[in-house]
C-alpha positions in Angstrom: 150.1 91.2 124.4 147.1 90.1 126.7 146.1 93.7 127.1 146.4 93.9 123.2 143.9 90.7 123.0 142.2 92.0 125.7 141.0 95.1 123.5 140.4 93.9 120.4 138.3 91.6 122.0 136.3 94.4 123.5 136.4 96.3 120.6 135.0 93.2 118.4 132.1 93.5 120.8 131.3 96.9 120.6 131.4 96.6 116.8 128.8 93.5 117.2 126.9 95.2 119.3 126.5 98.1 117.5 126.0 96.2 114.2 122.9 94.3 116.2 121.5 97.5 117.1 121.6 98.9 113.9 120.2 95.8 111.9 117.1 95.5 115.0 116.3 99.5 113.8 116.6 99.0 110.2 113.9 95.9 110.5 111.4 98.4 112.4 108.8 100.1 109.7 110.4 102.8 108.4 107.7 105.5 109.0 106.6 105.4 112.7 106.5 108.9 113.6 107.8 110.7 116.8 104.4 111.1 118.2 102.0 108.2 119.3 99.4 109.9 117.0 99.0 111.2 113.3 95.4 113.2 112.4 94.1 113.9 109.3 91.0 116.1 107.5 89.5 114.4 104.7 88.6 117.3 102.1 86.4 116.4 99.0 87.1 118.9 96.0 88.4 121.2 99.3 85.4 120.7 101.6 86.1 119.4 105.0 83.8 115.8 104.6 85.4 113.4 107.7 88.5 112.3 109.5 91.4 109.9 109.5 93.2 108.7 112.8 96.4 106.6 113.1 97.1 105.5 116.8 100.6 103.4 117.4 101.7 101.5 120.2 104.8 100.2 120.0 106.8 97.6 122.0 110.3 96.3 120.9 110.4 95.4 117.3 106.1 95.1 117.2 104.4 98.1 116.4 100.2 98.1 116.6 98.5 100.6 114.5 94.9 101.4 115.0 93.2 102.9 112.1 89.7 104.9 112.3 88.0 106.7 109.4 84.5 108.4 109.5 83.6 110.4 106.4 79.9 111.8 106.1 79.1 113.5 102.8 75.9 116.2 102.9 74.5 117.9 99.9 72.4 120.2 101.7 71.8 118.8 105.1 70.7 116.0 102.8 73.1 112.7 104.1 74.2 111.6 100.6 77.4 109.2 101.4 78.5 107.5 105.3 81.7 105.4 105.4 82.5 104.1 109.2 86.2 102.0 109.1 88.0 100.6 111.6 90.9 98.5 111.7 94.0 97.1 113.5 97.4 96.6 112.3 100.1 94.4 113.7 103.7 94.7 112.2 106.4 92.8 113.3 109.6 94.5 111.8 109.4 96.2 108.8 106.4 92.8 107.7 102.6 92.9 108.6 101.8 90.0 111.1 98.4 90.8 111.1 95.2 93.0 110.2 91.7 93.1 111.2 89.1 95.7 109.9 85.4 96.1 110.1 83.7 98.6 107.7 80.2 100.3 107.1 80.6 101.6 103.4 77.4 103.5 103.4 75.2 100.6 104.5 77.3 97.7 103.5 79.0 96.0 106.0 82.5 94.3 105.6 85.1 92.5 106.9 88.6 91.6 106.7 91.2 89.4 107.9 94.9 88.9 107.0 97.6 87.6 109.3 101.2 85.9 108.6 100.9 82.3 107.8 104.1 79.9 106.7 105.7 82.5 104.8 102.9 84.0 103.2 99.9 86.3 104.2 96.6 84.4 104.1 94.1 87.5 103.2 90.5 86.6 104.2 88.4 89.0 102.7 84.9 89.5 101.4 84.9 86.8 98.4 87.8 85.0 99.2 91.0 83.3 101.5 94.1 84.0 99.3 97.8 83.7 100.1 100.4 86.7 98.8 103.8 87.5 99.2 104.6 88.3 103.1 106.0 91.6 102.0 102.5 93.1 100.5 101.6 96.4 102.7 98.3 96.9 103.3 97.0 100.6 101.7 96.7 102.4 105.0 99.4 104.3 103.4 101.1 105.4 106.7 103.9 103.2 106.6 106.6 104.6 103.6 107.8 100.7 103.1 105.2 100.8 100.6 107.2 102.8 97.9 110.1 100.2 97.9 106.8 97.2 97.2 104.8 96.5 94.5 101.8 94.5 96.0 99.4 96.0 98.1 95.9 94.5 100.2 93.1 96.6 100.2 92.4 97.1 103.5 88.5 96.9 103.2 87.8 93.9 101.3 91.3 92.5 101.1 91.5 93.1 97.2 95.0 92.2 96.1 97.0 95.3 94.2 99.8 95.2 91.9 101.0 98.6 91.9 104.4 100.8 90.6 105.7 103.5 92.9 107.2 107.1 90.7 108.9 109.5 93.0 107.7 112.8 91.5 110.4 115.2 93.4 110.5 117.5 96.7 107.5 119.3 97.9 107.0 121.4 100.7 103.4 120.9 102.6 102.1 123.0 104.9 100.7 121.3 108.6 99.5 123.4 111.2 101.0 126.4 110.1 104.6 124.9 109.5 106.3 123.5 106.4 107.5 120.4 105.9 110.2 119.4 103.3 108.3 116.1 101.6 109.2 113.3 99.4 106.3 113.2 96.4 105.1 109.9 94.9 102.7 108.8 93.0 101.0 105.4 93.1 99.8 103.6 89.7 98.9 100.5 88.7 95.5 98.4 90.5 95.6 101.5 93.2 96.1 105.2 92.2 96.7 107.5 95.0 99.6 110.8 95.2 101.6 110.9 98.5 103.6 113.1 100.7 106.1 111.3 103.4 108.2 113.7 105.6 111.6 113.7 104.4 113.3 113.8 107.8 111.3 110.9 108.8 109.3 108.9 106.4 105.7 109.8 108.3 102.7 110.1 106.0 101.9 114.3 105.8 99.2 114.1 102.9 97.2 111.9 100.3 95.6 112.8 97.5 93.3 110.8 94.9 90.4 111.0 92.5 87.3 109.4 93.5 84.8 107.6 91.5 82.6 110.6 90.8 85.7 112.3 89.8 85.7 114.1 92.6 88.9 115.3 94.1 89.6 113.9 97.7 92.5 115.1 100.3 93.9 113.6 103.4 95.5 116.9 105.5 97.6 116.3 108.5 95.9 118.4 110.9 99.0 117.5 113.8 
């Protein structure tokens, strides 16, 4: 009888440990890449005009994401538009803990700070300070958790955007000569994008949207 009790106790401890581990894994952002970096080429109507980069540092349940975008649009070597953006996100599990960004939008400097305060996100943007749902996600797009959320925070000026996400189906995207099976989504509402995530791990693969001038902009992964 004593052996049976000890055996049952060990089994319960193993089950509890497995349950804890599974819970911890589920709490992490759902689309962390297997490597510590993601690189994209930004194109306008098929022509390369810049780069977009993510760098990931993970420590336990916390993930730091450094993001950098550089865009230079020229016509006949004449600069028409220049964009520089750097930001850093800290995620605690599947929720945003903080975000800081600095942007130069064709000569106009813009700064943003977002932090988790009192079970909400305090967004200190270009014009106002707002408190929003702590499950709101930044429009940095790398984290596929956004497909299950309906509120986004603009990463430049802190705009609060109500969104809907529709799954369009399966698709195959070429990355570095390899074919990747993806889930294809469309974001509508206050923010509009088409997004492709690797079906195997949720990593961002491709982004497409129509710019204000009617041109088609894409972020195409290069690694």
